[in-house]
C-alpha positions as CSV (number, residue, x, y, z in Angstrom):
1,M,0.0,0.0,0.0
2,Q,1.4,3.4,-0.9
3,R,2.2,5.8,1.9
4,R,-0.2,8.5,0.6
5,E,-3.1,5.9,0.5
6,L,-2.2,4.8,4.0
7,L,-2.3,8.3,5.4
8,K,-5.7,8.9,3.7
9,L,-7.1,5.8,5.4
10,M,-5.7,6.8,8.7
11,A,-7.5,10.2,8.4
12,A,-10.7,8.3,7.9
13,V,-10.5,6.4,11.2
14,P,-13.4,7.7,13.4
15,F,-11.3,8.5,16.5
16,A,-13.1,9.3,19.7
17,G,-10.5,11.9,20.5
18,A,-6.8,12.3,20.6
19,S,-6.4,9.5,23.1
20,G,-8.2,7.6,25.8
21,R,-11.5,5.8,26.0
22,L,-14.9,6.5,24.8
23,M,-17.3,7.2,27.7
24,A,-20.0,4.5,27.5
25,A,-21.8,4.8,30.9
26,P,-25.4,5.9,30.8
27,A,-26.3,9.5,31.6
28,A,-27.5,10.5,35.0
29,E,-30.8,8.7,35.6
30,G,-31.1,8.0,31.9
31,A,-31.3,11.7,30.9
32,K,-30.6,12.4,27.2
33,L,-29.8,15.8,25.6
34,L,-29.6,16.7,21.9
35,V,-28.5,20.2,20.8
36,V,-29.5,21.2,17.3
37,F,-27.5,24.1,15.9
38,L,-29.2,26.1,13.0
39,R,-26.2,27.5,11.3
40,G,-26.8,30.7,9.4
41,A,-28.9,32.6,11.9
42,Y,-32.6,31.8,11.3
43,D,-35.3,34.4,11.4
44,C,-37.0,33.8,14.7
45,A,-39.6,36.5,14.1
46,S,-41.0,34.4,11.4
47,L,-41.0,31.3,13.6
48,L,-42.3,32.8,16.8
49,V,-44.5,35.5,15.4
50,P,-45.3,38.6,17.6
51,T,-48.9,38.6,16.5
52,G,-49.8,41.2,19.1
53,S,-47.4,43.8,17.7
54,D,-48.5,46.4,15.1
55,F,-44.9,47.4,14.8
56,Y,-44.0,43.9,13.5
57,Y,-46.5,44.2,10.6
58,A,-45.4,47.8,9.8
59,S,-41.7,46.6,9.7
60,R,-42.4,43.7,7.4
61,P,-44.8,44.7,4.7
62,N,-43.9,41.8,2.4
63,I,-42.7,38.9,4.6
64,A,-44.7,39.2,7.8
65,I,-46.8,36.2,8.9
66,A,-50.4,37.2,9.1
67,R,-52.3,37.2,12.3
68,P,-54.2,34.1,13.3
69,G,-57.4,33.5,11.5
70,M,-56.2,35.2,8.3
71,P,-55.1,33.3,5.1
72,G,-51.6,31.9,5.8
73,G,-51.9,33.2,9.3
74,A,-49.8,32.2,12.3
75,L,-51.0,29.4,14.6
76,P,-52.1,31.0,17.9
77,L,-50.0,30.2,20.9
78,D,-51.2,32.9,23.3
79,G,-52.3,36.5,23.2
80,S,-48.9,37.7,22.1
81,W,-47.3,35.0,20.0
82,G,-48.1,32.7,17.1
83,L,-46.3,29.9,15.3
84,H,-45.3,29.8,11.6
85,P,-48.1,27.8,9.7
86,A,-45.5,25.5,8.1
87,L,-45.3,23.8,11.5
88,A,-49.0,23.0,11.8
89,Q,-48.5,19.2,11.4
90,S,-45.2,18.8,13.3
91,L,-44.3,21.3,16.1
92,M,-47.7,22.6,16.8
93,P,-49.1,19.3,18.0
94,M,-46.0,18.9,20.3
95,F,-46.7,22.4,21.7
96,E,-50.3,21.5,22.4
97,Q,-49.2,18.3,24.1
98,K,-46.9,20.4,26.3
99,Q,-43.8,18.8,24.8
100,A,-42.5,22.0,23.3
101,S,-41.7,25.5,24.5
102,F,-39.9,28.5,23.2
103,I,-37.5,30.9,24.9
104,A,-37.9,34.3,23.4
105,F,-35.2,37.0,23.4
106,A,-32.5,34.3,23.8
107,G,-28.9,34.3,22.7
108,T,-25.3,35.5,23.3
109,D,-24.0,38.9,24.2
110,D,-21.5,38.6,21.4
111,L,-22.0,41.6,19.1
112,T,-19.8,40.7,16.1
113,R,-22.8,39.6,14.0
114,S,-20.3,37.3,12.3
115,H,-21.6,33.8,11.6
116,F,-18.2,32.2,12.2
117,E,-17.2,34.3,15.2
118,T,-20.5,33.9,17.0
119,Q,-20.9,30.2,16.2
120,D,-17.5,29.6,17.7
121,S,-18.3,31.7,20.7
122,I,-21.5,29.8,21.4
123,E,-20.0,26.4,21.0
124,L,-17.1,27.3,23.3
125,G,-19.4,28.8,26.0
126,Q,-16.6,30.8,27.4
127,A,-16.5,34.4,28.8
128,L,-16.3,36.9,26.0
129,D,-13.6,39.0,27.8
130,K,-11.1,36.2,28.1
131,R,-8.9,34.4,25.6
132,R,-10.6,31.6,23.8
133,D,-9.6,28.0,24.3
134,Y,-10.6,26.2,21.2
135,G,-9.9,22.9,22.8
136,S,-12.7,23.2,25.3
137,G,-16.3,23.2,24.1
138,F,-19.2,23.5,26.5
139,L,-20.8,20.2,25.7
140,N,-17.5,18.4,26.2
141,R,-17.1,20.1,29.6
142,L,-20.6,18.9,30.5
143,A,-19.6,15.4,29.5
144,S,-16.4,15.7,31.6
145,V,-18.4,16.8,34.6
146,L,-20.9,14.0,34.2
147,G,-18.1,11.4,33.9
148,A,-16.7,12.3,37.3
149,G,-17.8,11.9,40.9
150,P,-21.1,10.3,41.8
151,L,-22.7,10.7,38.4
152,A,-22.7,7.8,36.0
153,G,-21.3,9.6,32.9
154,V,-22.5,10.0,29.4
155,S,-21.7,8.7,25.9
156,P,-21.4,11.7,23.7
157,M,-21.9,11.7,19.9
158,A,-21.8,14.5,17.3
159,F,-23.8,13.6,14.2
160,T,-21.4,15.6,12.0
161,N,-18.6,15.0,9.5
162,Q,-16.1,16.7,11.8
163,L,-16.0,16.9,15.6
164,P,-17.7,20.3,16.3
165,I,-16.1,22.9,18.7
166,A,-18.8,22.2,21.2
167,M,-17.6,18.6,21.6
168,R,-13.9,19.3,21.8
169,G,-12.1,18.6,25.0
170,S,-10.8,16.1,27.4
171,A,-13.9,13.9,27.4
172,K,-13.8,11.6,24.4
173,A,-16.6,12.1,21.9
174,A,-17.3,10.3,18.7
175,N,-18.6,11.9,15.5
176,M,-20.1,10.6,12.3
177,A,-22.5,12.1,9.8
178,L,-25.7,10.1,9.2
179,A,-26.7,11.6,5.9
180,G,-26.1,9.7,2.6
181,S,-25.0,6.1,2.2
182,A,-24.3,3.7,5.0
183,R,-21.3,2.3,3.1
184,P,-18.1,2.7,5.2
185,S,-15.3,4.9,3.9
186,I,-12.8,2.1,4.4
187,D,-13.4,-1.7,4.1
188,A,-12.6,-4.5,6.5
189,R,-9.2,-5.2,5.0
190,Q,-8.1,-1.6,5.2
191,S,-9.4,-1.4,8.8
192,E,-7.3,-4.4,9.8
193,V,-4.2,-2.8,8.2
194,I,-4.7,0.4,10.2
195,S,-5.4,-1.6,13.4
196,A,-2.2,-3.6,12.9
197,M,-0.2,-0.4,12.6
198,Y,-1.3,0.7,16.1
199,R,-1.1,-2.7,17.8
200,N,1.0,-2.8,20.9
201,T,1.0,1.0,21.0
202,A,-0.8,3.5,23.3
203,L,-3.3,4.3,20.5
204,A,-4.3,0.7,20.0
205,Q,-7.4,0.9,22.2
206,P,-8.7,4.3,20.9
207,V,-8.3,3.0,17.3
208,A,-10.2,-0.2,18.0
209,E,-13.0,1.7,19.8
210,G,-13.2,4.2,16.9
211,F,-13.8,1.4,14.5
212,Q,-16.3,-0.2,16.9
213,V,-18.4,3.0,17.0
214,R,-18.2,3.3,13.3
215,D,-19.4,-0.3,12.8
216,E,-22.3,0.2,15.2
217,V,-23.5,3.3,13.4
218,V,-23.1,1.7,10.0
219,R,-25.1,-1.4,11.1
220,A,-27.9,0.8,12.4
221,M,-28.0,2.8,9.2
222,Q,-27.9,-0.3,7.0
223,A,-30.8,-1.9,8.9
224,E,-32.8,1.3,8.3
225,M,-32.0,1.3,4.6
226,D,-33.0,-2.3,4.3
227,A,-36.3,-1.6,5.9
228,A,-36.8,1.4,3.5
229,S,-36.5,-0.9,0.5
230,R,-39.5,-2.9,1.8
231,N,-41.6,-0.1,3.2
232,A,-41.0,2.6,0.6
233,M,-39.6,5.0,3.2
234,T,-37.9,8.1,1.6
235,A,-34.2,8.7,2.2
236,K,-33.8,12.5,2.0
237,G,-34.1,15.5,4.3
238,F,-33.5,16.1,7.9
239,E,-36.4,13.9,9.0
240,L,-34.5,10.7,8.0
241,V,-31.3,11.9,9.7
242,A,-33.3,12.7,12.8
243,R,-34.8,9.3,12.9
244,R,-31.4,7.7,12.6
245,M,-30.1,9.9,15.4
246,A,-33.1,8.9,17.6
247,R,-32.4,5.2,17.2
248,L,-28.7,5.7,18.1
249,M,-29.5,7.9,21.1
250,R,-32.2,5.6,22.3
251,E,-29.8,2.7,22.4
252,R,-26.2,4.0,22.6
253,F,-25.7,7.7,23.2
254,D,-26.8,10.2,25.8
255,L,-25.4,13.5,24.7
256,G,-25.8,14.5,21.0
257,F,-25.1,17.4,18.7
258,V,-26.1,18.1,15.1
259,D,-26.1,21.1,12.9
260,V,-28.4,22.1,10.1
261,G,-27.4,24.8,7.6
262,G,-29.2,27.1,5.1
263,W,-30.7,29.8,7.4
264,D,-29.0,32.9,6.1
265,T,-32.0,34.6,4.4
266,H,-30.8,38.0,3.1
267,V,-32.8,37.6,-0.1
268,G,-36.2,36.2,-0.9
269,Q,-36.9,34.9,2.5
270,G,-40.6,34.4,1.9
271,G,-43.5,34.6,4.4
272,A,-46.1,31.9,5.0
273,T,-44.7,30.1,1.9
274,G,-41.4,30.3,0.2
275,Y,-37.8,29.4,1.1
276,L,-37.8,29.8,4.9
277,A,-41.2,28.2,5.2
278,N,-39.9,25.1,3.4
279,R,-36.9,25.0,5.8
280,F,-39.2,25.2,8.8
281,E,-41.4,22.4,7.4
282,E,-38.4,20.1,6.9
283,L,-37.0,20.9,10.4
284,G,-40.4,20.4,12.0
285,R,-40.8,17.0,10.4
286,G,-37.3,16.2,11.6
287,V,-37.8,17.0,15.3
288,A,-41.3,15.4,15.3
289,G,-39.8,12.3,13.7
290,F,-37.0,12.2,16.3
291,A,-39.6,12.3,19.1
292,E,-41.6,9.5,17.5
293,E,-38.6,7.3,16.9
294,M,-37.3,7.7,20.4
295,G,-40.5,6.1,21.8
296,D,-42.5,7.2,24.7
297,D,-40.2,6.0,27.5
298,A,-37.0,7.4,26.1
299,W,-38.7,10.6,24.9
300,R,-39.8,11.4,28.5
301,Q,-36.2,11.5,29.5
302,T,-35.0,13.4,26.5
303,V,-34.5,17.2,26.0
304,V,-33.9,18.7,22.5
305,V,-32.6,22.3,22.4
306,V,-32.7,24.1,19.0
307,I,-30.4,27.1,18.9
308,S,-28.8,29.5,16.3
309,E,-25.9,31.9,16.5
310,F,-28.0,35.0,16.5
311,G,-31.3,36.4,15.2
312,R,-32.0,38.6,12.2
313,T,-32.9,42.3,11.8
314,F,-36.5,43.0,12.8
315,R,-37.2,45.1,9.7
316,E,-37.1,43.4,6.3
317,N,-34.5,44.7,3.9
318,G,-34.9,45.9,0.3
319,N,-34.5,42.3,-1.0
320,R,-37.4,41.0,0.9
321,G,-35.1,39.3,3.3
322,T,-33.5,40.0,6.7
323,D,-29.9,40.7,7.7
324,H,-27.7,39.7,10.6
325,G,-29.3,40.5,13.9
326,H,-28.9,39.8,17.6
327,G,-31.5,38.1,19.9
328,S,-33.1,34.8,18.8
329,V,-35.6,32.3,19.9
330,Y,-34.6,28.9,21.2
331,W,-36.8,25.8,21.1
332,V,-36.9,23.3,23.9
333,L,-38.6,19.9,23.2
334,G,-39.1,16.8,25.3
335,G,-41.6,14.4,26.7
336,G,-40.8,15.4,30.2
337,L,-41.1,19.2,30.1
338,S,-42.5,20.7,33.3
339,A,-45.9,22.2,33.6
340,Q,-44.3,25.6,33.9
341,A,-42.6,25.3,30.5
342,G,-44.5,22.8,28.3
343,G,-46.8,24.5,25.8
344,R,-45.6,28.0,26.8
345,V,-43.3,30.8,25.7
346,V,-40.9,31.2,28.6
347,G,-38.0,33.4,29.8
348,E,-37.8,37.1,30.3
349,Q,-39.8,39.0,27.7
350,Q,-40.8,42.5,26.8
351,E,-43.1,44.3,24.4
352,V,-42.2,44.1,20.7
353,A,-42.0,47.8,19.7
354,Q,-39.5,50.2,18.1
355,A,-38.5,51.5,21.5
356,T,-37.5,48.1,22.7
357,L,-35.3,47.0,19.8
358,F,-31.6,46.5,20.4
359,Q,-29.7,49.3,18.6
360,N,-33.0,50.1,16.8
361,R,-32.7,47.0,14.7
362,D,-32.8,43.7,16.5
363,Y,-34.3,41.7,19.3
364,P,-32.4,42.2,22.5
365,V,-30.9,39.2,24.4
366,L,-32.7,38.9,27.7
367,N,-32.1,35.2,28.3
368,E,-28.3,34.7,27.9
369,Y,-27.7,31.2,26.5
370,R,-25.1,30.0,29.0
371,A,-27.3,31.0,32.0
372,V,-30.3,29.2,30.3
373,F,-28.2,26.0,29.6
374,G,-26.8,26.2,33.1
375,G,-30.3,26.2,34.6
376,L,-31.3,23.3,32.4
377,F,-28.2,21.3,33.3
378,R,-28.8,21.8,37.0
379,R,-32.3,20.4,36.7
380,M,-31.5,17.6,34.3
381,Y,-28.4,16.3,36.0
382,G,-28.5,17.7,39.5
383,L,-25.2,19.5,39.1
384,S,-23.7,21.4,42.0
385,P,-22.6,25.1,41.8
386,A,-19.0,23.9,41.5
387,Q,-19.9,21.5,38.7
388,L,-21.8,24.1,36.8
389,A,-18.9,26.5,37.2
390,R,-16.7,23.9,35.4
391,V,-19.1,24.0,32.4
392,F,-19.8,27.8,32.4
393,D,-17.3,29.7,34.5
394,G,-18.6,32.8,36.2
395,V,-22.2,32.3,35.0
396,A,-25.2,32.3,37.3
397,P,-27.7,29.7,36.1
398,K,-31.1,30.9,35.0
399,D,-33.8,28.5,36.1
400,L,-36.6,28.6,33.6
401,Q,-38.1,25.4,35.1
402,L,-37.9,23.6,31.8
403,V,-37.9,20.1,33.2
């Protein structure tokens, strides 16, 4: 085998991390968490529509979602908010069953309005006034905390081609994208060649475990594809990926991360129909499919949090789109949401009006994401103040009573 080919195969090995073991113990009391990152900054004012605000309709003459009861109107949630109609068959039933909630005015205090800068900042979860450590993502720090002391630990997995920043750190996390073919990138003979290279070395065990994780995922995907050929199940879109994730998280992993792109809508965003509406419909089918595939028992112990790097400008631009903004809306889904959160819009809120816009252009951030996640982690895992400080240093948790 040529050296170049061997190096290429080595790069394809699904390492759990630089060294060490994959964490395989179950999460505390069976709790499972999936973070869905919408890369590109989705327009939250089209998702969670401020139907009680005349200013909203004046600011968006072409792309506003009409009030409830009108053609293409928002689905009523309460007296102030409505939901995009594209989610009528997916997210709305979950909201009515108190298995979904929304955190308005959520996000980071980062003001760069740069996709890459802010995405990195959120995944790191570190203080903005300190030097960034790109080897320490907040989900990895959570996994590290859960793997120590009296807690049982977690098995983390990123459903992505590369290990995301959020999962980087001392706790070993696997990664593998689930879209496309279930065919492995290297065959059994090539796997054996690579394993033999590392035999009797310190990396022998991590390499073997990396291949084991890959084989487990491939087997699960192949079983689903075989079923699809008999049951005419489609094999495209986020819904299929979400169902694959659910099967793996139900049986194998406790802490998951996935990202979904295509949310940067500067031009031709659309309103009740159009580009953004189609994205919402696909994503809604995905999260609903994830919940269904988890099954009732696992879904009651699962929390899904949907986030984005920032929101978009409140006013539409000259291209019938929206530009980079600030505050956003997070989704929180799960079969065990509390009565205080399920079927509600939660968190600190304020009137949607010109006077309350941030810098006269965006939603403000009233529910800082690290504080929100900190409050959620304390409830999900029973973390102590010292343990929470290891995940988000210097941040006071904000308890929204989500679970």
